[in-house]
N, C-alpha and C positions, 0 to 999 in steps of 0.2 A: 358097781358104781352106786354111790349113795346120792339120792335126790336131796337137794337143799330144801329142807322143810321151812326155811324162812323166806323163800322166794315169794314175790308178790303175785297173787292170783286174783283175777277179776271174774266174778260170777254174774252173768247177765240173764235175767228171766223176768217176764212181766208179772209173774205171780210171786209175791213175797214168801209164801209158804214153800215154794220150790227153791227159791234162793236160800232160805233158811235150811232146808233139807240138804242141799249141796254143801253149804257152809258146815253143817254138822258132820257130814260124811268126811269132808276135808280135814276138819279138826280131829275126827276119830282116827284118821290115818297119819296125824302128826303135823299138818300144816297150820300155821299160825297167822300168816299175813294175808288175810282174805278181805277183799272189798266187794261191793255189790253195785249193780246198776239195773234199772228196771226196763230199759230198752236199748236198742242199738245206738240211738242218738246220744243218750247220756253216757253209754259205754265208750263211744268214740271220743267224747270230750275228756273222759277220765284217762283214756289211753294216751291222749295227746298231752295231758298235763302232768302225768306221772309215769313211772317206768314199771311195767308189769312183764313178768316172764311167761305167764300162762293166762289164756282166756278160755272160760267155759261158758258157752252161750247157747241159749235156747234157739230154736229155729223160728217158731211162730211168735211174733211180738208186734205190737202196734208201733207206729212212728218209723221204725227201721227194723226189719226182721234180721235174723241171724245170718242168712246167706248174703244179704246186702252188706252187713257189718263185716263179714269175712272178706268180701270183694274189696271193700274200702281198706281194710288192714293190709291185704296182700298187694294193693296198689300204692301203699304208702312206704316210702324208702326207710323211714325210721321204725315202722311197725311190722314190715313184711316177714321178718324171721321169727315172730312170736309164735309160740306153740298154741294151737287153737283146737279145742274140742267142741263138737256140735252135739248138744243134748236135745233129744226130741222124742216124741211119741211116734214120729213118722219113720216107719221101718221099711217103706217101699224101696225097692232097688233103685228106681229112678231118682229118688231123693238122695239116697246114699251116693250115687254116682255124681249128681250135681254138686253135692258138698265136697266130694273128693276133688272134682275138677276145679272148684274154687280154692282148693289148697288147704283144707283142714288136715290136721294131723291124725285125728281119729274121731270116731262117731260113737256116741253112747245112747242107747235106747232106754227111755223111761219105762217103767221104774228100774232103778239099778241099785246095787249094793256097794258098800265101801270096798269090798274085795274087787269088784269089777272096775271101779274107778282107779284103785291103786294099781291093778295090773295094767290098765291102759296107760296110766301115767308112766309107770316103769318101762313099758314097751317103747313109748315115744322117746323118753329120755335116753334109753339105751341106744336106740336107732340114731338119735340126733348126735350123741357123743361118740358114736362109732365112725362117723364120717370125718 
């Protein structure tokens, strides 16, 4: 199965440098349609005004953190099926379990490489299209 490299991806992180890093990694693996938001509040507004296939969000952010954003997405009829990746430095098991319970598709621990992100994207898309 080939992943559509033109699909719309929203990268959410309160640090511009991290958004830039994720955008660079996505471009490195061939994605071209990437938008950014600096917190969950802005991300939710973008998600409601435009159609995105994938969300890559940080956990810890001001205004609205990533886990609250995921909770809002999973509770929204129009957004609930979106593919969501949680990116964070938080690698504790309880955080991973909380994020999984909220309905993320996968979890990426910072720092990460293009290869890690690509493998996780492929894994999620294979699973989603196998059902």
